[in-house]
N, C-alpha and C positions, 0 to 999 in steps of 0.2 A: 282431139278427144271430145266427145259429146257429153257434157256434164249432166244433162237431163237424162240421157240413156243410162249413164252410170248410176245416178241417184235412184232412178226408177228400178233398175235391176237390183241394187243393193238393198233398198228398203223392202221391196216386194219379197225377195228371197229370205230376208231376215224375219219378216212376219210369218212366212210359210214354214221355214225351218225351225223357228221359235227356239233359239238357243237357251233362253231362260227356262221355258217350260219343258224342253227336252232333257235338261240336266237331271231332274229327278227320275225321269223314265230311264235314262241311261244308268243311273245308280241302281235302280230296281232290276233291270235286265242283267247287269253285271254283278249282282249281289254275291254270287258264288265264286267270284274271281278274287285273287290276291290283288293288292294295290298295284303291283308291277304289271300283272296281267290286265288289269283294268285300264291302265295307261296305254298299253299296247292295243287293247281293244278300241280305245278312243281314237288312236291314230289310224288304225286300220279302217274303222267305220268312216272317219272323215275322208280318208284317201279313196275308199271305194265310192263314197257319195260324190266326191269331186269328179272321179272318172265318169260316173253315170250322168251327172248334171252336165259336164262339159261335152260328153259324147252326144247326149240328146240335144244340147244347144247347137251342135254342129251338124248332126246327122239325124236327129229325132224325127223330123217331118218325113224324111225319106223312109225311115224304118217303119213307122206307123202306117204309112201308105202302102208299103210293100206287103206288110202283114195284114192289111185291111183291119187294123185295130183302131178304134176311136179313142179320143181322150176320155170320153165318158166310161168306156169299158175299163180303161186303165184306172180310172178313179174308183170304180166299184171293186176291182181286184185289190187295190191298195187298201181300201176301207175294210175289206174282209180280213186281210192280213193283220192290220192294226187292231181289229176287234179281238183276234186271237191273242195278241200281246196283252191287251187290256184285261182279258179274262184271267190270264196267268197272274197279272199284277193283283187283281182283286182277290184271288185265291191265296195270295202270299207265297206262292211257290217260286223257288229259284229256277231260273231258266237253264236249260241244259248247257253245260260248259265243256263237254268232252270234245275230242277231235271230230266227231261226226256232226256236231252242232256248233257252228260258228256264229255267236250272237253279234259279232262285229259286222257281219254281212247282212244277216237277217235276224232280228228286225231292225237293227240300228241303221246301217247304211241305207237300206231300203226295207220297208216303206217309210221309216221314221224321218230320216234326213232327206234322202232323194226319193220322195214319194210322188204320187201322181200330180199333186199341186205344183211342186218344184219343177217336175219334168214338163208339164203343160206350160208353166210360166216361161221357162227358158225358150221353149219352141216358139211361143207367141212373141216374146221379146225380140228374138232373132228375125222373125218375119216382119215385125214392126219397124226395125232399124236395119234396112237393107244396105245402106252405104257403109263403106269400110270403117270410117270413124265411129259410127254408131255401133257396129258389131264388136269392134275392139273395146268400146266402153262397156258393152253388155258383158263381155268376157271378164273384164277387170272387176265389174260389179260382182259377178259370180265368185271370183277369186277372193275378194275381200270378205264377202258373206261367209264363205267356207272357212276362212281363217278365224273369223269371229266365233263360229259354231265350234270349231276345234278347240279354241281357247276355253270356251264355256264348259266343254266336256272334261278337259284336263283339270280345270279349277273345281268342278263338281267332285272329282275324286278326292281332292285335298280337303274340301269343306266337309265331306262325308266322315272323315276321320274324327272330327270334333263333335259330331251329332250323336246323341244317344240312340241305341238300336230301336227303342220304342217309337221315337219320333220319325226315324227313317221308315219303319214299318207302317206307321199312320199315314205319312205323306205318300208312300207307295200306293196305298189303297185310294187315297183321294185323287191322285193323278191317274190311277187306273180308271176311275169313273170319268174323269175329264177326257182321257184318251179314248174311252169307248164312245163318248159323245162325238169326238172328232171323227172317229171311224164311221159312225152312223151317218154323220153329215156328208162324208165323202161318198158313201153309198147312195144317199138321197140325191146329192148333186149329179152323180152319174146317171141315176135313173131318170131324173128330170130332164137331163140333157138328151137322153135317148128317146124320151117320149115327146119332146117339144118338136 
């Protein structure tokens, strides 16, 4: 096992997936769900994000080349999707929770957890560590990062039970502003990458 590759993968993905900052966004997006439904949504979101991240780690470079899609275009698309989520949070509206709208998949699994940043990162890490030990270490780093993110979402649901509704509403709007800034930065980074 390559300790450097493991540490690099784990730390980079934790910074990008941001389990602490993602928890309030998760609470806002799942505000219309019962506690049990919220736990299920957390598990489904993390599971779907894991499939996406592992899938792109193993086959992402080939998929993007086949579709002629650049990392920059992926970044712009993810930024636009996150911007829509941020606007919903700022308006204080509950996200759709019926069978036709699965918030665990969109926007939680993607682009929030397995967004352009995470996808681009795992593709780059797998290209950087081409030896077997390095690739195994990258995969282990991804797995540990996803477990930490999953734990933070499940704990967020428990913490939410003890917070007054007014504070949750206030924090939702604050994090809506921050999320909109992240979304705009993704778009800006994508545009810069395309024009360079």
